[in-house]
mmCIF file as Biopython writes it, N, C-alpha, C and O atoms, coordinates in Angstrom:
data_model
#
loop_
_atom_site.group_PDB
_atom_site.id
_atom_site.type_symbol
_atom_site.label_atom_id
_atom_site.label_alt_id
_atom_site.label_comp_id
_atom_site.label_asym_id
_atom_site.label_entity_id
_atom_site.label_seq_id
_atom_site.pdbx_PDB_ins_code
_atom_site.Cartn_x
_atom_site.Cartn_y
_atom_site.Cartn_z
_atom_site.occupancy
_atom_site.B_iso_or_equiv
_atom_site.auth_seq_id
_atom_site.auth_asym_id
_atom_site.pdbx_PDB_model_num
ATOM 1   N N  . MET A ? 1  ? 160.488 233.480 9.253   1.0 0.0 1  A 1 
ATOM 2   C CA . MET A ? 1  ? 161.786 233.735 8.652   1.0 0.0 1  A 1 
ATOM 3   C C  . MET A ? 1  ? 162.442 232.423 8.177   1.0 0.0 1  A 1 
ATOM 4   O O  . MET A ? 1  ? 162.987 232.345 7.075   1.0 0.0 1  A 1 
ATOM 5   N N  . MET A ? 2  ? 162.371 231.403 9.039   1.0 0.0 2  A 1 
ATOM 6   C CA . MET A ? 2  ? 162.981 230.117 8.685   1.0 0.0 2  A 1 
ATOM 7   C C  . MET A ? 2  ? 162.242 229.470 7.514   1.0 0.0 2  A 1 
ATOM 8   O O  . MET A ? 2  ? 162.861 228.827 6.666   1.0 0.0 2  A 1 
ATOM 9   N N  . ARG A ? 3  ? 160.929 229.639 7.467   1.0 0.0 3  A 1 
ATOM 10  C CA . ARG A ? 3  ? 160.136 229.068 6.370   1.0 0.0 3  A 1 
ATOM 11  C C  . ARG A ? 3  ? 160.513 229.726 5.047   1.0 0.0 3  A 1 
ATOM 12  O O  . ARG A ? 3  ? 160.625 229.044 4.029   1.0 0.0 3  A 1 
ATOM 13  N N  . ARG A ? 4  ? 160.709 231.029 5.050   1.0 0.0 4  A 1 
ATOM 14  C CA . ARG A ? 4  ? 161.131 231.735 3.830   1.0 0.0 4  A 1 
ATOM 15  C C  . ARG A ? 4  ? 162.496 231.248 3.373   1.0 0.0 4  A 1 
ATOM 16  O O  . ARG A ? 4  ? 162.718 231.021 2.184   1.0 0.0 4  A 1 
ATOM 17  N N  . PHE A ? 5  ? 163.404 231.088 4.321   1.0 0.0 5  A 1 
ATOM 18  C CA . PHE A ? 5  ? 164.743 230.607 3.993   1.0 0.0 5  A 1 
ATOM 19  C C  . PHE A ? 5  ? 164.680 229.201 3.400   1.0 0.0 5  A 1 
ATOM 20  O O  . PHE A ? 5  ? 165.395 228.895 2.445   1.0 0.0 5  A 1 
ATOM 21  N N  . SER A ? 6  ? 163.842 228.363 3.953   1.0 0.0 6  A 1 
ATOM 22  C CA . SER A ? 6  ? 163.701 226.995 3.444   1.0 0.0 6  A 1 
ATOM 23  C C  . SER A ? 6  ? 163.159 226.993 2.016   1.0 0.0 6  A 1 
ATOM 24  O O  . SER A ? 6  ? 163.635 226.244 1.163   1.0 0.0 6  A 1 
ATOM 25  N N  . CYS A ? 7  ? 162.162 227.836 1.766   1.0 0.0 7  A 1 
ATOM 26  C CA . CYS A ? 7  ? 161.601 227.923 0.408   1.0 0.0 7  A 1 
ATOM 27  C C  . CYS A ? 7  ? 162.638 228.443 -0.579  1.0 0.0 7  A 1 
ATOM 28  O O  . CYS A ? 7  ? 162.754 227.937 -1.696  1.0 0.0 7  A 1 
ATOM 29  N N  . LEU A ? 8  ? 163.393 229.462 -0.157  1.0 0.0 8  A 1 
ATOM 30  C CA . LEU A ? 8  ? 164.429 230.019 -1.026  1.0 0.0 8  A 1 
ATOM 31  C C  . LEU A ? 8  ? 165.518 228.989 -1.297  1.0 0.0 8  A 1 
ATOM 32  O O  . LEU A ? 8  ? 165.985 228.857 -2.428  1.0 0.0 8  A 1 
ATOM 33  N N  . ALA A ? 9  ? 165.925 228.257 -0.257  1.0 0.0 9  A 1 
ATOM 34  C CA . ALA A ? 9  ? 166.951 227.229 -0.428  1.0 0.0 9  A 1 
ATOM 35  C C  . ALA A ? 9  ? 166.471 226.126 -1.371  1.0 0.0 9  A 1 
ATOM 36  O O  . ALA A ? 9  ? 167.239 225.629 -2.194  1.0 0.0 9  A 1 
ATOM 37  N N  . LEU A ? 10 ? 165.207 225.750 -1.248  1.0 0.0 10 A 1 
ATOM 38  C CA . LEU A ? 10 ? 164.649 224.727 -2.131  1.0 0.0 10 A 1 
ATOM 39  C C  . LEU A ? 10 ? 164.622 225.205 -3.578  1.0 0.0 10 A 1 
ATOM 40  O O  . LEU A ? 10 ? 164.980 224.457 -4.488  1.0 0.0 10 A 1 
ATOM 41  N N  . LEU A ? 11 ? 164.200 226.445 -3.792  1.0 0.0 11 A 1 
ATOM 42  C CA . LEU A ? 11 ? 164.175 226.994 -5.153  1.0 0.0 11 A 1 
ATOM 43  C C  . LEU A ? 11 ? 165.566 227.074 -5.756  1.0 0.0 11 A 1 
ATOM 44  O O  . LEU A ? 11 ? 165.758 226.732 -6.923  1.0 0.0 11 A 1 
ATOM 45  N N  . LEU A ? 12 ? 166.533 227.519 -4.978  1.0 0.0 12 A 1 
ATOM 46  C CA . LEU A ? 12 ? 167.911 227.602 -5.474  1.0 0.0 12 A 1 
ATOM 47  C C  . LEU A ? 12 ? 168.490 226.220 -5.777  1.0 0.0 12 A 1 
ATOM 48  O O  . LEU A ? 12 ? 169.203 226.047 -6.765  1.0 0.0 12 A 1 
ATOM 49  N N  . ALA A ? 13 ? 168.188 225.255 -4.942  1.0 0.0 13 A 1 
ATOM 50  C CA . ALA A ? 13 ? 168.661 223.888 -5.175  1.0 0.0 13 A 1 
ATOM 51  C C  . ALA A ? 13 ? 168.052 223.317 -6.458  1.0 0.0 13 A 1 
ATOM 52  O O  . ALA A ? 13 ? 168.749 222.677 -7.247  1.0 0.0 13 A 1 
ATOM 53  N N  . CYS A ? 14 ? 166.759 223.548 -6.664  1.0 0.0 14 A 1 
ATOM 54  C CA . CYS A ? 14 ? 166.102 223.064 -7.886  1.0 0.0 14 A 1 
ATOM 55  C C  . CYS A ? 14 ? 166.703 223.712 -9.125  1.0 0.0 14 A 1 
ATOM 56  O O  . CYS A ? 14 ? 166.934 223.044 -10.133 1.0 0.0 14 A 1 
ATOM 57  N N  . ALA A ? 15 ? 166.952 224.998 -9.049  1.0 0.0 15 A 1 
ATOM 58  C CA . ALA A ? 15 ? 167.540 225.707 -10.188 1.0 0.0 15 A 1 
ATOM 59  C C  . ALA A ? 15 ? 168.942 225.179 -10.490 1.0 0.0 15 A 1 
ATOM 60  O O  . ALA A ? 15 ? 169.290 224.966 -11.652 1.0 0.0 15 A 1 
ATOM 61  N N  . ALA A ? 16 ? 169.740 224.971 -9.452  1.0 0.0 16 A 1 
ATOM 62  C CA . ALA A ? 16 ? 171.099 224.471 -9.646  1.0 0.0 16 A 1 
ATOM 63  C C  . ALA A ? 16 ? 171.090 223.062 -10.213 1.0 0.0 16 A 1 
ATOM 64  O O  . ALA A ? 16 ? 171.860 222.762 -11.126 1.0 0.0 16 A 1 
ATOM 65  N N  . LEU A ? 17 ? 170.238 222.197 -9.691  1.0 0.0 17 A 1 
ATOM 66  C CA . LEU A ? 17 ? 170.190 220.817 -10.173 1.0 0.0 17 A 1 
ATOM 67  C C  . LEU A ? 17 ? 169.651 220.715 -11.590 1.0 0.0 17 A 1 
ATOM 68  O O  . LEU A ? 17 ? 170.113 219.880 -12.367 1.0 0.0 17 A 1 
ATOM 69  N N  . SER A ? 18 ? 168.686 221.546 -11.934 1.0 0.0 18 A 1 
ATOM 70  C CA . SER A ? 18 ? 168.138 221.464 -13.288 1.0 0.0 18 A 1 
ATOM 71  C C  . SER A ? 18 ? 169.190 221.860 -14.311 1.0 0.0 18 A 1 
ATOM 72  O O  . SER A ? 18 ? 169.222 221.294 -15.404 1.0 0.0 18 A 1 
ATOM 73  N N  . GLY A ? 19 ? 170.034 222.797 -13.994 1.0 0.0 19 A 1 
ATOM 74  C CA . GLY A ? 19 ? 171.120 223.175 -14.897 1.0 0.0 19 A 1 
ATOM 75  C C  . GLY A ? 19 ? 172.129 222.057 -15.045 1.0 0.0 19 A 1 
ATOM 76  O O  . GLY A ? 19 ? 172.602 221.790 -16.150 1.0 0.0 19 A 1 
ATOM 77  N N  . CYS A ? 20 ? 172.466 221.399 -13.943 1.0 0.0 20 A 1 
ATOM 78  C CA . CYS A ? 20 ? 173.445 220.314 -13.987 1.0 0.0 20 A 1 
ATOM 79  C C  . CYS A ? 20 ? 172.910 219.111 -14.755 1.0 0.0 20 A 1 
ATOM 80  O O  . CYS A ? 20 ? 173.635 218.499 -15.540 1.0 0.0 20 A 1 
ATOM 81  N N  . LEU A ? 21 ? 171.652 218.773 -14.532 1.0 0.0 21 A 1 
ATOM 82  C CA . LEU A ? 21 ? 171.089 217.594 -15.176 1.0 0.0 21 A 1 
ATOM 83  C C  . LEU A ? 21 ? 170.884 217.786 -16.666 1.0 0.0 21 A 1 
ATOM 84  O O  . LEU A ? 21 ? 170.910 216.816 -17.423 1.0 0.0 21 A 1 
ATOM 85  N N  . SER A ? 22 ? 170.682 219.018 -17.098 1.0 0.0 22 A 1 
ATOM 86  C CA . SER A ? 22 ? 170.447 219.244 -18.521 1.0 0.0 22 A 1 
ATOM 87  C C  . SER A ? 22 ? 171.742 219.292 -19.318 1.0 0.0 22 A 1 
ATOM 88  O O  . SER A ? 22 ? 171.706 219.334 -20.548 1.0 0.0 22 A 1 
ATOM 89  N N  . HIS A ? 23 ? 172.868 219.286 -18.651 1.0 0.0 23 A 1 
ATOM 90  C CA . HIS A ? 23 ? 174.146 219.352 -19.355 1.0 0.0 23 A 1 
ATOM 91  C C  . HIS A ? 23 ? 174.956 218.067 -19.234 1.0 0.0 23 A 1 
ATOM 92  O O  . HIS A ? 23 ? 176.186 218.096 -19.264 1.0 0.0 23 A 1 
ATOM 93  N N  . VAL A ? 24 ? 174.274 216.960 -19.099 1.0 0.0 24 A 1 
ATOM 94  C CA . VAL A ? 24 ? 174.944 215.669 -19.043 1.0 0.0 24 A 1 
ATOM 95  C C  . VAL A ? 24 ? 175.325 215.270 -20.464 1.0 0.0 24 A 1 
ATOM 96  O O  . VAL A ? 24 ? 174.473 215.209 -21.350 1.0 0.0 24 A 1 
ATOM 97  N N  . ALA A ? 25 ? 176.581 215.006 -20.670 1.0 0.0 25 A 1 
ATOM 98  C CA . ALA A ? 25 ? 177.063 214.670 -22.010 1.0 0.0 25 A 1 
ATOM 99  C C  . ALA A ? 25 ? 176.616 213.267 -22.425 1.0 0.0 25 A 1 
ATOM 100 O O  . ALA A ? 25 ? 176.548 212.354 -21.601 1.0 0.0 25 A 1 
ATOM 101 N N  . ALA A ? 26 ? 176.316 213.114 -23.701 1.0 0.0 26 A 1 
ATOM 102 C CA . ALA A ? 26 ? 175.949 211.801 -24.240 1.0 0.0 26 A 1 
ATOM 103 C C  . ALA A ? 26 ? 177.210 210.966 -24.444 1.0 0.0 26 A 1 
ATOM 104 O O  . ALA A ? 26 ? 178.296 211.506 -24.658 1.0 0.0 26 A 1 
ATOM 105 N N  . ARG A ? 27 ? 177.057 209.652 -24.376 1.0 0.0 27 A 1 
ATOM 106 C CA . ARG A ? 27 ? 178.195 208.777 -24.650 1.0 0.0 27 A 1 
ATOM 107 C C  . ARG A ? 27 ? 178.638 208.961 -26.094 1.0 0.0 27 A 1 
ATOM 108 O O  . ARG A ? 27 ? 177.812 209.195 -26.976 1.0 0.0 27 A 1 
ATOM 109 N N  . GLU A ? 28 ? 179.931 208.857 -26.333 1.0 0.0 28 A 1 
ATOM 110 C CA . GLU A ? 28 ? 180.451 209.066 -27.680 1.0 0.0 28 A 1 
ATOM 111 C C  . GLU A ? 28 ? 179.982 207.999 -28.661 1.0 0.0 28 A 1 
ATOM 112 O O  . GLU A ? 28 ? 179.884 208.266 -29.859 1.0 0.0 28 A 1 
ATOM 113 N N  . ASP A ? 29 ? 179.691 206.794 -28.173 1.0 0.0 29 A 1 
ATOM 114 C CA . ASP A ? 29 ? 179.243 205.723 -29.059 1.0 0.0 29 A 1 
ATOM 115 C C  . ASP A ? 29 ? 177.723 205.684 -29.171 1.0 0.0 29 A 1 
ATOM 116 O O  . ASP A ? 29 ? 177.162 204.724 -29.699 1.0 0.0 29 A 1 
ATOM 117 N N  . SER A ? 30 ? 177.061 206.714 -28.680 1.0 0.0 30 A 1 
ATOM 118 C CA . SER A ? 30 ? 175.605 206.775 -28.708 1.0 0.0 30 A 1 
ATOM 119 C C  . SER A ? 30 ? 175.106 206.970 -30.140 1.0 0.0 30 A 1 
ATOM 120 O O  . SER A ? 30 ? 175.643 207.783 -30.891 1.0 0.0 30 A 1 
ATOM 121 N N  . GLY A ? 31 ? 174.088 206.223 -30.498 1.0 0.0 31 A 1 
ATOM 122 C CA . GLY A ? 31 ? 173.508 206.360 -31.827 1.0 0.0 31 A 1 
ATOM 123 C C  . GLY A ? 31 ? 172.802 207.687 -32.028 1.0 0.0 31 A 1 
ATOM 124 O O  . GLY A ? 31 ? 172.571 208.104 -33.163 1.0 0.0 31 A 1 
ATOM 125 N N  . SER A ? 32 ? 172.458 208.351 -30.936 1.0 0.0 32 A 1 
ATOM 126 C CA . SER A ? 32 ? 171.768 209.632 -31.064 1.0 0.0 32 A 1 
ATOM 127 C C  . SER A ? 32 ? 172.689 210.733 -31.568 1.0 0.0 32 A 1 
ATOM 128 O O  . SER A ? 32 ? 172.217 211.792 -31.980 1.0 0.0 32 A 1 
ATOM 129 N N  . LEU A ? 33 ? 173.990 210.497 -31.540 1.0 0.0 33 A 1 
ATOM 130 C CA . LEU A ? 33 ? 174.918 211.500 -32.049 1.0 0.0 33 A 1 
ATOM 131 C C  . LEU A ? 33 ? 175.145 211.369 -33.553 1.0 0.0 33 A 1 
ATOM 132 O O  . LEU A ? 33 ? 175.793 212.225 -34.155 1.0 0.0 33 A 1 
ATOM 133 N N  . GLY A ? 34 ? 174.627 210.326 -34.154 1.0 0.0 34 A 1 
ATOM 134 C CA . GLY A ? 34 ? 174.805 210.128 -35.593 1.0 0.0 34 A 1 
ATOM 135 C C  . GLY A ? 34 ? 173.881 211.051 -36.374 1.0 0.0 34 A 1 
ATOM 136 O O  . GLY A ? 34 ? 172.661 210.883 -36.354 1.0 0.0 34 A 1 
ATOM 137 N N  . ILE A ? 35 ? 174.458 212.012 -37.050 1.0 0.0 35 A 1 
ATOM 138 C CA . ILE A ? 35 ? 173.667 212.960 -37.835 1.0 0.0 35 A 1 
ATOM 139 C C  . ILE A ? 35 ? 173.762 212.567 -39.301 1.0 0.0 35 A 1 
ATOM 140 O O  . ILE A ? 35 ? 174.851 212.432 -39.859 1.0 0.0 35 A 1 
ATOM 141 N N  . ARG A ? 36 ? 172.611 212.389 -39.903 1.0 0.0 36 A 1 
ATOM 142 C CA . ARG A ? 36 ? 172.574 212.048 -41.327 1.0 0.0 36 A 1 
ATOM 143 C C  . ARG A ? 36 ? 171.854 213.176 -42.064 1.0 0.0 36 A 1 
ATOM 144 O O  . ARG A ? 36 ? 170.688 213.461 -41.787 1.0 0.0 36 A 1 
ATOM 145 N N  . TRP A ? 37 ? 172.543 213.808 -42.991 1.0 0.0 37 A 1 
ATOM 146 C CA . TRP A ? 37 ? 171.973 214.910 -43.760 1.0 0.0 37 A 1 
ATOM 147 C C  . TRP A ? 37 ? 171.050 214.372 -44.840 1.0 0.0 37 A 1 
ATOM 148 O O  . TRP A ? 37 ? 171.343 213.350 -45.461 1.0 0.0 37 A 1 
ATOM 149 N N  . ARG A ? 38 ? 169.959 215.044 -45.060 1.0 0.0 38 A 1 
ATOM 150 C CA . ARG A ? 38 ? 169.032 214.720 -46.143 1.0 0.0 38 A 1 
ATOM 151 C C  . ARG A ? 38 ? 168.928 215.934 -47.053 1.0 0.0 38 A 1 
ATOM 152 O O  . ARG A ? 38 ? 169.015 217.073 -46.594 1.0 0.0 38 A 1 
ATOM 153 N N  . GLU A ? 39 ? 168.748 215.691 -48.312 1.0 0.0 39 A 1 
ATOM 154 C CA . GLU A ? 39 ? 168.707 216.790 -49.281 1.0 0.0 39 A 1 
ATOM 155 C C  . GLU A ? 39 ? 167.416 217.591 -49.223 1.0 0.0 39 A 1 
ATOM 156 O O  . GLU A ? 39 ? 167.418 218.788 -49.510 1.0 0.0 39 A 1 
ATOM 157 N N  . ASP A ? 40 ? 166.312 216.947 -48.856 1.0 0.0 40 A 1 
ATOM 158 C CA . ASP A ? 40 ? 165.052 217.684 -48.812 1.0 0.0 40 A 1 
ATOM 159 C C  . ASP A ? 40 ? 164.253 217.302 -47.577 1.0 0.0 40 A 1 
ATOM 160 O O  . ASP A ? 40 ? 164.492 216.265 -46.959 1.0 0.0 40 A 1 
ATOM 161 N N  . PHE A ? 41 ? 163.307 218.151 -47.231 1.0 0.0 41 A 1 
ATOM 162 C CA . PHE A ? 41 ? 162.519 218.005 -46.013 1.0 0.0 41 A 1 
ATOM 163 C C  . PHE A ? 41 ? 161.624 216.770 -46.044 1.0 0.0 41 A 1 
ATOM 164 O O  . PHE A ? 41 ? 161.478 216.091 -45.028 1.0 0.0 41 A 1 
ATOM 165 N N  . GLU A ? 42 ? 161.029 216.474 -47.184 1.0 0.0 42 A 1 
ATOM 166 C CA . GLU A ? 42 ? 160.120 215.328 -47.289 1.0 0.0 42 A 1 
ATOM 167 C C  . GLU A ? 42 ? 160.852 214.016 -47.014 1.0 0.0 42 A 1 
ATOM 168 O O  . GLU A ? 42 ? 160.337 213.155 -46.299 1.0 0.0 42 A 1 
ATOM 169 N N  . THR A ? 43 ? 162.038 213.862 -47.573 1.0 0.0 43 A 1 
ATOM 170 C CA . THR A ? 43 ? 162.832 212.656 -47.335 1.0 0.0 43 A 1 
ATOM 171 C C  . THR A ? 43 ? 163.207 212.543 -45.867 1.0 0.0 43 A 1 
ATOM 172 O O  . THR A ? 43 ? 163.154 211.456 -45.291 1.0 0.0 43 A 1 
ATOM 173 N N  . ALA A ? 44 ? 163.583 213.658 -45.260 1.0 0.0 44 A 1 
ATOM 174 C CA . ALA A ? 44 ? 163.953 213.658 -43.846 1.0 0.0 44 A 1 
ATOM 175 C C  . ALA A ? 44 ? 162.759 213.267 -42.973 1.0 0.0 44 A 1 
ATOM 176 O O  . ALA A ? 44 ? 162.913 212.492 -42.029 1.0 0.0 44 A 1 
ATOM 177 N N  . CYS A ? 45 ? 161.584 213.791 -43.278 1.0 0.0 45 A 1 
ATOM 178 C CA . CYS A ? 45 ? 160.384 213.445 -42.517 1.0 0.0 45 A 1 
ATOM 179 C C  . CYS A ? 45 ? 160.053 211.966 -42.651 1.0 0.0 45 A 1 
ATOM 180 O O  . CYS A ? 45 ? 159.731 211.306 -41.663 1.0 0.0 45 A 1 
ATOM 181 N N  . ARG A ? 46 ? 160.131 211.452 -43.854 1.0 0.0 46 A 1 
ATOM 182 C CA . ARG A ? 46 ? 159.816 210.044 -44.098 1.0 0.0 46 A 1 
ATOM 183 C C  . ARG A ? 46 ? 160.800 209.137 -43.357 1.0 0.0 46 A 1 
ATOM 184 O O  . ARG A ? 46 ? 160.390 208.158 -42.733 1.0 0.0 46 A 1 
ATOM 185 N N  . ASP A ? 47 ? 162.108 209.459 -43.423 1.0 0.0 47 A 1 
ATOM 186 C CA . ASP A ? 47 ? 163.112 208.642 -42.746 1.0 0.0 47 A 1 
ATOM 187 C C  . ASP A ? 47 ? 162.948 208.703 -41.228 1.0 0.0 47 A 1 
ATOM 188 O O  . ASP A ? 47 ? 163.068 207.681 -40.552 1.0 0.0 47 A 1 
ATOM 189 N N  . ALA A ? 48 ? 162.676 209.880 -40.693 1.0 0.0 48 A 1 
ATOM 190 C CA . ALA A ? 48 ? 162.498 210.028 -39.243 1.0 0.0 48 A 1 
ATOM 191 C C  . ALA A ? 48 ? 161.277 209.239 -38.768 1.0 0.0 48 A 1 
ATOM 192 O O  . ALA A ? 48 ? 161.320 208.596 -37.720 1.0 0.0 48 A 1 
ATOM 193 N N  . ALA A ? 49 ? 160.206 209.288 -39.530 1.0 0.0 49 A 1 
ATOM 194 C CA . ALA A ? 49 ? 158.993 208.567 -39.150 1.0 0.0 49 A 1 
ATOM 195 C C  . ALA A ? 49 ? 159.203 207.059 -39.211 1.0 0.0 49 A 1 
ATOM 196 O O  . ALA A ? 49 ? 158.721 206.331 -38.343 1.0 0.0 49 A 1 
ATOM 197 N N  . SER A ? 50 ? 159.910 206.589 -40.217 1.0 0.0 50 A 1 
ATOM 198 C CA . SER A ? 50 ? 160.108 205.146 -40.356 1.0 0.0 50 A 1 
ATOM 199 C C  . SER A ? 50 ? 161.028 204.590 -39.274 1.0 0.0 50 A 1 
ATOM 200 O O  . SER A ? 50 ? 160.929 203.415 -38.921 1.0 0.0 50 A 1 
ATOM 201 N N  . GLU A ? 51 ? 161.926 205.428 -38.745 1.0 0.0 51 A 1 
ATOM 202 C CA . GLU A ? 51 ? 162.862 204.985 -37.714 1.0 0.0 51 A 1 
ATOM 203 C C  . GLU A ? 51 ? 162.420 205.407 -36.308 1.0 0.0 51 A 1 
ATOM 204 O O  . GLU A ? 51 ? 163.133 205.155 -35.336 1.0 0.0 51 A 1 
ATOM 205 N N  . SER A ? 52 ? 161.257 206.042 -36.195 1.0 0.0 52 A 1 
ATOM 206 C CA . SER A ? 52 ? 160.757 206.552 -34.905 1.0 0.0 52 A 1 
ATOM 207 C C  . SER A ? 52 ? 161.803 207.412 -34.200 1.0 0.0 52 A 1 
ATOM 208 O O  . SER A ? 52 ? 162.056 207.264 -33.005 1.0 0.0 52 A 1 
ATOM 209 N N  . ARG A ? 53 ? 162.396 208.304 -34.966 1.0 0.0 53 A 1 
ATOM 210 C CA . ARG A ? 53 ? 163.417 209.208 -34.427 1.0 0.0 53 A 1 
ATOM 211 C C  . ARG A ? 53 ? 162.957 210.648 -34.607 1.0 0.0 53 A 1 
ATOM 212 O O  . ARG A ? 53 ? 162.157 210.936 -35.496 1.0 0.0 53 A 1 
ATOM 213 N N  . PRO A ? 54 ? 163.454 211.548 -33.776 1.0 0.0 54 A 1 
ATOM 214 C CA . PRO A ? 54 ? 163.089 212.956 -33.932 1.0 0.0 54 A 1 
ATOM 215 C C  . PRO A ? 54 ? 163.773 213.549 -35.160 1.0 0.0 54 A 1 
ATOM 216 O O  . PRO A ? 54 ? 164.751 213.004 -35.672 1.0 0.0 54 A 1 
ATOM 217 N N  . LEU A ? 55 ? 163.245 214.656 -35.609 1.0 0.0 55 A 1 
ATOM 218 C CA . LEU A ? 55 ? 163.778 215.332 -36.792 1.0 0.0 55 A 1 
ATOM 219 C C  . LEU A ? 55 ? 164.349 216.666 -36.350 1.0 0.0 55 A 1 
ATOM 220 O O  . LEU A ? 55 ? 163.644 217.470 -35.739 1.0 0.0 55 A 1 
ATOM 221 N N  . LEU A ? 56 ? 165.606 216.909 -36.648 1.0 0.0 56 A 1 
ATOM 222 C CA . LEU A ? 56 ? 166.254 218.181 -36.357 1.0 0.0 56 A 1 
ATOM 223 C C  . LEU A ? 56 ? 166.344 218.947 -37.666 1.0 0.0 56 A 1 
ATOM 224 O O  . LEU A ? 56 ? 166.966 218.484 -38.622 1.0 0.0 56 A 1 
ATOM 225 N N  . VAL A ? 57 ? 165.727 220.114 -37.706 1.0 0.0 57 A 1 
ATOM 226 C CA . VAL A ? 57 ? 165.721 220.924 -38.920 1.0 0.0 57 A 1 
ATOM 227 C C  . VAL A ? 57 ? 166.681 222.085 -38.725 1.0 0.0 57 A 1 
ATOM 228 O O  . VAL A ? 57 ? 166.606 222.807 -37.731 1.0 0.0 57 A 1 
ATOM 229 N N  . VAL A ? 58 ? 167.581 222.258 -39.682 1.0 0.0 58 A 1 
ATOM 230 C CA . VAL A ? 58 ? 168.570 223.333 -39.622 1.0 0.0 58 A 1 
ATOM 231 C C  . VAL A ? 58 ? 168.461 224.137 -40.905 1.0 0.0 58 A 1 
ATOM 232 O O  . VAL A ? 58 ? 168.504 223.577 -42.000 1.0 0.0 58 A 1 
ATOM 233 N N  . LEU A ? 59 ? 168.323 225.429 -40.775 1.0 0.0 59 A 1 
ATOM 234 C CA . LEU A ? 59 ? 168.287 226.311 -41.931 1.0 0.0 59 A 1 
ATOM 235 C C  . LEU A ? 59 ? 169.700 226.816 -42.176 1.0 0.0 59 A 1 
ATOM 236 O O  . LEU A ? 59 ? 170.285 227.478 -41.319 1.0 0.0 59 A 1 
ATOM 237 N N  . VAL A ? 60 ? 170.248 226.505 -43.342 1.0 0.0 60 A 1 
ATOM 238 C CA . VAL A ? 60 ? 171.600 226.898 -43.681 1.0 0.0 60 A 1 
ATOM 239 C C  . VAL A ? 60 ? 171.531 227.821 -44.882 1.0 0.0 60 A 1 
ATOM 240 O O  . VAL A ? 60 ? 170.903 227.498 -45.890 1.0 0.0 60 A 1 
ATOM 241 N N  . ALA A ? 61 ? 172.176 228.964 -44.770 1.0 0.0 61 A 1 
ATOM 242 C CA . ALA A ? 61 ? 172.225 229.913 -45.891 1.0 0.0 61 A 1 
ATOM 243 C C  . ALA A ? 61 ? 173.468 229.612 -46.711 1.0 0.0 61 A 1 
ATOM 244 O O  . ALA A ? 61 ? 174.588 229.786 -46.228 1.0 0.0 61 A 1 
ATOM 245 N N  . GLY A ? 62 ? 173.283 229.167 -47.933 1.0 0.0 62 A 1 
ATOM 246 C CA . GLY A ? 62 ? 174.415 228.844 -48.795 1.0 0.0 62 A 1 
ATOM 247 C C  . GLY A ? 62 ? 174.708 227.363 -48.808 1.0 0.0 62 A 1 
ATOM 248 O O  . GLY A ? 62 ? 174.012 226.572 -48.170 1.0 0.0 62 A 1 
ATOM 249 N N  . GLU A ? 63 ? 175.728 226.997 -49.529 1.0 0.0 63 A 1 
ATOM 250 C CA . GLU A ? 63 ? 176.134 225.595 -49.660 1.0 0.0 63 A 1 
ATOM 251 C C  . GLU A ? 63 ? 176.882 225.131 -48.428 1.0 0.0 63 A 1 
ATOM 252 O O  . GLU A ? 63 ? 177.628 225.897 -47.819 1.0 0.0 63 A 1 
ATOM 253 N N  . LEU A ? 64 ? 176.679 223.865 -48.057 1.0 0.0 64 A 1 
ATOM 254 C CA . LEU A ? 64 ? 177.463 223.257 -46.987 1.0 0.0 64 A 1 
ATOM 255 C C  . LEU A ? 64 ? 178.813 222.861 -47.546 1.0 0.0 64 A 1 
ATOM 256 O O  . LEU A ? 64 ? 178.898 222.360 -48.667 1.0 0.0 64 A 1 
ATOM 257 N N  . LYS A ? 65 ? 179.870 223.080 -46.779 1.0 0.0 65 A 1 
ATOM 258 C CA . LYS A ? 65 ? 181.206 222.769 -47.262 1.0 0.0 65 A 1 
ATOM 259 C C  . LYS A ? 65 ? 181.426 221.272 -47.422 1.0 0.0 65 A 1 
ATOM 260 O O  . LYS A ? 65 ? 181.846 220.818 -48.486 1.0 0.0 65 A 1 
ATOM 261 N N  . ASP A ? 66 ? 181.144 220.491 -46.363 1.0 0.0 66 A 1 
ATOM 262 C CA . ASP A ? 66 ? 181.406 219.052 -46.446 1.0 0.0 66 A 1 
ATOM 263 C C  . ASP A ? 66 ? 180.308 218.197 -45.827 1.0 0.0 66 A 1 
ATOM 264 O O  . ASP A ? 66 ? 180.486 216.985 -45.713 1.0 0.0 66 A 1 
ATOM 265 N N  . LYS A ? 67 ? 179.192 218.770 -45.427 1.0 0.0 67 A 1 
ATOM 266 C CA . LYS A ? 67 ? 178.055 218.053 -44.862 1.0 0.0 67 A 1 
ATOM 267 C C  . LYS A ? 67 ? 178.445 217.119 -43.733 1.0 0.0 67 A 1 
ATOM 268 O O  . LYS A ? 67 ? 177.848 216.053 -43.581 1.0 0.0 67 A 1 
ATOM 269 N N  . CYS A ? 68 ? 179.418 217.491 -42.951 1.0 0.0 68 A 1 
ATOM 270 C CA . CYS A ? 68 ? 179.894 216.729 -41.776 1.0 0.0 68 A 1 
ATOM 271 C C  . CYS A ? 68 ? 180.162 215.291 -42.152 1.0 0.0 68 A 1 
ATOM 272 O O  . CYS A ? 68 ? 180.567 214.496 -41.304 1.0 0.0 68 A 1 
#
């Protein structure tokens, strides 16, 4: 009985901590928050590769109002 409780407590603790750790806010002055829009996919891929940065692809239906 105690072994089951220990396993359950461990699983619940892991679940709770994983949720907390994944929601840590980035610093406001972090460069990772800088979003730069590109007009086409090829340009975005080339820029991401040259800067060794990940590429975030967003499908937008219609025109963007102000491109952030």
